[in-house]
C-alpha beads as a LAMMPS data file, in Angstrom:
LAMMPS data file: protein, C-alpha beads

195 atoms
194 bonds

1 atom types
1 bond types

-500.0 500.0 xlo xhi
-500.0 500.0 ylo yhi
-500.0 500.0 zlo zhi

Masses

1 110.0

Atoms # bond

1 1 1 68.720 -428.129 -24.093
2 1 1 72.402 -428.929 -23.967
3 1 1 74.512 -430.989 -26.350
4 1 1 73.967 -434.185 -24.325
5 1 1 70.148 -434.080 -24.760
6 1 1 70.247 -434.084 -28.563
7 1 1 69.768 -437.370 -30.411
8 1 1 72.993 -439.317 -30.790
9 1 1 75.165 -438.033 -33.630
10 1 1 73.566 -434.605 -33.989
11 1 1 74.927 -431.139 -33.328
12 1 1 73.032 -428.118 -32.152
13 1 1 72.420 -425.633 -34.943
14 1 1 73.038 -422.000 -34.164
15 1 1 70.106 -419.710 -34.599
16 1 1 69.149 -416.197 -33.657
17 1 1 65.566 -417.170 -32.929
18 1 1 66.055 -418.464 -29.380
19 1 1 66.597 -421.726 -27.543
20 1 1 64.882 -424.961 -28.566
21 1 1 61.700 -425.924 -26.698
22 1 1 61.769 -427.899 -23.431
23 1 1 60.482 -431.387 -24.178
24 1 1 59.333 -434.326 -22.071
25 1 1 62.159 -436.413 -20.686
26 1 1 62.440 -439.919 -22.059
27 1 1 63.804 -441.317 -18.804
28 1 1 60.658 -440.809 -16.693
29 1 1 59.736 -444.493 -16.947
30 1 1 56.391 -446.073 -17.659
31 1 1 54.504 -443.664 -15.395
32 1 1 55.844 -440.672 -17.336
33 1 1 54.989 -442.303 -20.648
34 1 1 51.420 -443.062 -19.541
35 1 1 51.014 -439.514 -18.214
36 1 1 52.191 -438.073 -21.558
37 1 1 49.903 -440.376 -23.584
38 1 1 46.906 -439.454 -21.378
39 1 1 47.739 -435.768 -21.832
40 1 1 47.887 -436.313 -25.615
41 1 1 44.431 -437.918 -25.455
42 1 1 42.960 -434.971 -23.517
43 1 1 44.549 -432.637 -26.084
44 1 1 42.554 -434.338 -28.866
45 1 1 39.302 -433.753 -26.930
46 1 1 40.273 -430.128 -26.249
47 1 1 41.222 -429.233 -29.834
48 1 1 39.045 -431.407 -32.086
49 1 1 35.321 -430.549 -31.946
50 1 1 34.456 -433.880 -33.585
51 1 1 36.017 -435.822 -30.668
52 1 1 33.866 -434.957 -27.648
53 1 1 34.868 -437.836 -25.356
54 1 1 38.050 -439.680 -24.446
55 1 1 36.695 -442.763 -26.216
56 1 1 36.168 -440.732 -29.400
57 1 1 39.669 -439.328 -29.027
58 1 1 41.156 -442.824 -28.665
59 1 1 39.788 -443.585 -32.149
60 1 1 41.595 -440.542 -33.617
61 1 1 44.257 -442.134 -35.900
62 1 1 46.864 -439.371 -35.394
63 1 1 46.668 -439.925 -31.621
64 1 1 47.252 -443.640 -32.171
65 1 1 50.258 -442.816 -34.371
66 1 1 51.614 -440.439 -31.721
67 1 1 51.296 -443.129 -29.028
68 1 1 53.241 -445.572 -31.189
69 1 1 55.854 -442.866 -31.876
70 1 1 56.272 -442.249 -28.136
71 1 1 56.852 -445.983 -27.555
72 1 1 59.297 -446.167 -30.480
73 1 1 61.153 -443.072 -29.262
74 1 1 61.665 -444.617 -25.803
75 1 1 63.298 -447.624 -27.447
76 1 1 65.278 -445.501 -29.912
77 1 1 66.992 -443.423 -27.225
78 1 1 68.056 -446.670 -25.545
79 1 1 69.909 -447.705 -28.688
80 1 1 67.362 -450.173 -30.061
81 1 1 66.715 -450.099 -33.798
82 1 1 64.447 -452.976 -34.883
83 1 1 61.641 -452.346 -32.367
84 1 1 61.365 -448.624 -33.153
85 1 1 61.436 -449.372 -36.876
86 1 1 58.632 -451.897 -36.508
87 1 1 56.518 -449.537 -34.381
88 1 1 57.092 -446.718 -36.898
89 1 1 55.889 -448.997 -39.691
90 1 1 52.769 -449.987 -37.717
91 1 1 52.082 -446.309 -36.965
92 1 1 52.326 -445.494 -40.677
93 1 1 49.784 -448.224 -41.491
94 1 1 47.406 -447.170 -38.684
95 1 1 47.627 -443.390 -39.005
96 1 1 49.106 -442.547 -42.404
97 1 1 51.882 -440.581 -40.675
98 1 1 55.593 -441.266 -40.716
99 1 1 57.318 -439.996 -37.595
100 1 1 60.907 -441.156 -37.193
101 1 1 61.592 -442.638 -33.758
102 1 1 64.568 -440.292 -33.373
103 1 1 62.448 -437.140 -33.697
104 1 1 61.732 -435.243 -30.473
105 1 1 58.099 -434.255 -29.969
106 1 1 56.865 -432.129 -27.082
107 1 1 53.753 -432.240 -24.936
108 1 1 50.173 -431.624 -26.037
109 1 1 51.018 -431.799 -29.739
110 1 1 47.851 -432.045 -31.806
111 1 1 47.988 -433.558 -35.279
112 1 1 44.683 -433.027 -37.088
113 1 1 43.773 -435.717 -39.641
114 1 1 47.456 -436.600 -39.843
115 1 1 47.489 -438.358 -43.179
116 1 1 50.715 -437.616 -45.018
117 1 1 52.526 -436.026 -42.069
118 1 1 56.275 -436.733 -42.203
119 1 1 58.622 -435.826 -39.338
120 1 1 62.302 -436.590 -39.847
121 1 1 64.863 -438.078 -37.481
122 1 1 66.512 -434.908 -36.165
123 1 1 63.334 -432.801 -36.063
124 1 1 62.286 -431.217 -32.775
125 1 1 58.644 -430.212 -32.219
126 1 1 57.835 -428.038 -29.196
127 1 1 54.896 -428.073 -26.802
128 1 1 51.307 -427.175 -27.757
129 1 1 52.033 -427.357 -31.503
130 1 1 49.220 -427.988 -33.990
131 1 1 50.083 -429.819 -37.209
132 1 1 47.585 -430.309 -40.032
133 1 1 47.679 -433.062 -42.677
134 1 1 50.285 -433.338 -45.437
135 1 1 52.934 -431.447 -43.423
136 1 1 56.602 -432.323 -43.903
137 1 1 59.352 -431.561 -41.404
138 1 1 62.138 -432.888 -43.576
139 1 1 65.673 -432.475 -44.783
140 1 1 66.757 -430.779 -47.979
141 1 1 68.391 -433.936 -49.314
142 1 1 71.497 -435.984 -48.665
143 1 1 73.623 -433.757 -50.896
144 1 1 72.874 -430.732 -48.668
145 1 1 72.687 -432.364 -45.247
146 1 1 76.080 -431.256 -43.962
147 1 1 77.512 -434.720 -43.406
148 1 1 77.228 -437.282 -40.621
149 1 1 76.111 -435.917 -37.266
150 1 1 74.675 -432.667 -38.624
151 1 1 71.137 -431.619 -37.764
152 1 1 69.103 -432.111 -40.936
153 1 1 65.526 -431.271 -39.901
154 1 1 63.622 -428.296 -38.439
155 1 1 63.286 -427.254 -34.811
156 1 1 59.744 -425.988 -34.205
157 1 1 59.084 -423.870 -31.110
158 1 1 56.149 -423.913 -28.719
159 1 1 52.565 -422.986 -29.736
160 1 1 53.310 -423.062 -33.470
161 1 1 50.502 -423.870 -35.914
162 1 1 51.589 -425.516 -39.161
163 1 1 48.960 -425.311 -41.905
164 1 1 47.858 -427.992 -44.356
165 1 1 50.522 -429.082 -46.818
166 1 1 53.327 -426.914 -45.428
167 1 1 56.917 -428.075 -45.894
168 1 1 59.623 -427.053 -43.444
169 1 1 62.915 -428.231 -44.857
170 1 1 66.454 -428.334 -43.543
171 1 1 68.105 -427.379 -40.243
172 1 1 65.934 -424.317 -39.674
173 1 1 64.381 -422.960 -36.490
174 1 1 60.779 -421.768 -36.232
175 1 1 60.369 -419.587 -33.138
176 1 1 57.604 -419.852 -30.541
177 1 1 54.140 -418.616 -31.589
178 1 1 55.035 -418.424 -35.286
179 1 1 52.182 -419.462 -37.596
180 1 1 53.081 -421.309 -40.810
181 1 1 50.503 -420.848 -43.575
182 1 1 48.940 -423.689 -45.551
183 1 1 51.087 -424.963 -48.440
184 1 1 53.992 -422.729 -47.425
185 1 1 57.575 -423.779 -48.163
186 1 1 59.932 -422.729 -45.348
187 1 1 63.689 -423.117 -45.860
188 1 1 64.992 -420.308 -43.612
189 1 1 64.702 -419.552 -39.885
190 1 1 61.400 -417.954 -38.910
191 1 1 61.299 -415.440 -36.050
192 1 1 58.402 -415.404 -33.594
193 1 1 55.375 -413.254 -34.002
194 1 1 52.103 -412.393 -32.355
195 1 1 49.245 -414.851 -32.759

Bonds

1 1 1 2
2 1 2 3
3 1 3 4
4 1 4 5
5 1 5 6
6 1 6 7
7 1 7 8
8 1 8 9
9 1 9 10
10 1 10 11
11 1 11 12
12 1 12 13
13 1 13 14
14 1 14 15
15 1 15 16
16 1 16 17
17 1 17 18
18 1 18 19
19 1 19 20
20 1 20 21
21 1 21 22
22 1 22 23
23 1 23 24
24 1 24 25
25 1 25 26
26 1 26 27
27 1 27 28
28 1 28 29
29 1 29 30
30 1 30 31
31 1 31 32
32 1 32 33
33 1 33 34
34 1 34 35
35 1 35 36
36 1 36 37
37 1 37 38
38 1 38 39
39 1 39 40
40 1 40 41
41 1 41 42
42 1 42 43
43 1 43 44
44 1 44 45
45 1 45 46
46 1 46 47
47 1 47 48
48 1 48 49
49 1 49 50
50 1 50 51
51 1 51 52
52 1 52 53
53 1 53 54
54 1 54 55
55 1 55 56
56 1 56 57
57 1 57 58
58 1 58 59
59 1 59 60
60 1 60 61
61 1 61 62
62 1 62 63
63 1 63 64
64 1 64 65
65 1 65 66
66 1 66 67
67 1 67 68
68 1 68 69
69 1 69 70
70 1 70 71
71 1 71 72
72 1 72 73
73 1 73 74
74 1 74 75
75 1 75 76
76 1 76 77
77 1 77 78
78 1 78 79
79 1 79 80
80 1 80 81
81 1 81 82
82 1 82 83
83 1 83 84
84 1 84 85
85 1 85 86
86 1 86 87
87 1 87 88
88 1 88 89
89 1 89 90
90 1 90 91
91 1 91 92
92 1 92 93
93 1 93 94
94 1 94 95
95 1 95 96
96 1 96 97
97 1 97 98
98 1 98 99
99 1 99 100
100 1 100 101
101 1 101 102
102 1 102 103
103 1 103 104
104 1 104 105
105 1 105 106
106 1 106 107
107 1 107 108
108 1 108 109
109 1 109 110
110 1 110 111
111 1 111 112
112 1 112 113
113 1 113 114
114 1 114 115
115 1 115 116
116 1 116 117
117 1 117 118
118 1 118 119
119 1 119 120
120 1 120 121
121 1 121 122
122 1 122 123
123 1 123 124
124 1 124 125
125 1 125 126
126 1 126 127
127 1 127 128
128 1 128 129
129 1 129 130
130 1 130 131
131 1 131 132
132 1 132 133
133 1 133 134
134 1 134 135
135 1 135 136
136 1 136 137
137 1 137 138
138 1 138 139
139 1 139 140
140 1 140 141
141 1 141 142
142 1 142 143
143 1 143 144
144 1 144 145
145 1 145 146
146 1 146 147
147 1 147 148
148 1 148 149
149 1 149 150
150 1 150 151
151 1 151 152
152 1 152 153
153 1 153 154
154 1 154 155
155 1 155 156
156 1 156 157
157 1 157 158
158 1 158 159
159 1 159 160
160 1 160 161
161 1 161 162
162 1 162 163
163 1 163 164
164 1 164 165
165 1 165 166
166 1 166 167
167 1 167 168
168 1 168 169
169 1 169 170
170 1 170 171
171 1 171 172
172 1 172 173
173 1 173 174
174 1 174 175
175 1 175 176
176 1 176 177
177 1 177 178
178 1 178 179
179 1 179 180
180 1 180 181
181 1 181 182
182 1 182 183
183 1 183 184
184 1 184 185
185 1 185 186
186 1 186 187
187 1 187 188
188 1 188 189
189 1 189 190
190 1 190 191
191 1 191 192
192 1 192 193
193 1 193 194
194 1 194 195
């Protein structure tokens, strides 16, 4: 990911834990969006034993919130602000999650239960990540954010599992395949590890 693919006004943070994950492109048009949403739906069936069919999966509130995020993100990267804000609000009402439209979320992300999940504006979530409820990918606060244009939120690699109630705060990087335990507070870079 080069400087031009980051959200407007952000800088790439340096980290020894490797490059950020490759994410879906936002310029693939409606066909790409529909393909990503369908893949998200199949991911719910694959990873949630209580959702055996696509119809069951479509009733999974975190999937509905993720669909609304993906729509809001498409508008956000085109410079719109009101539409993404409205969709984010609707997603919060429907799913109990707050995912900023500026966040970058990869493919086949599975959010289980979802209630209380918060993902900040400059966060990056890789492919095949599992996030449980009450997880925060947030900043450390405006007094520590590093000023305008600085990356304020975590970058999470591919195939990471983030346990219930975990908080990942600040411009940290969590490497591929790194498990985050339930209720863990992470404020420093996390190298990869075996699953």
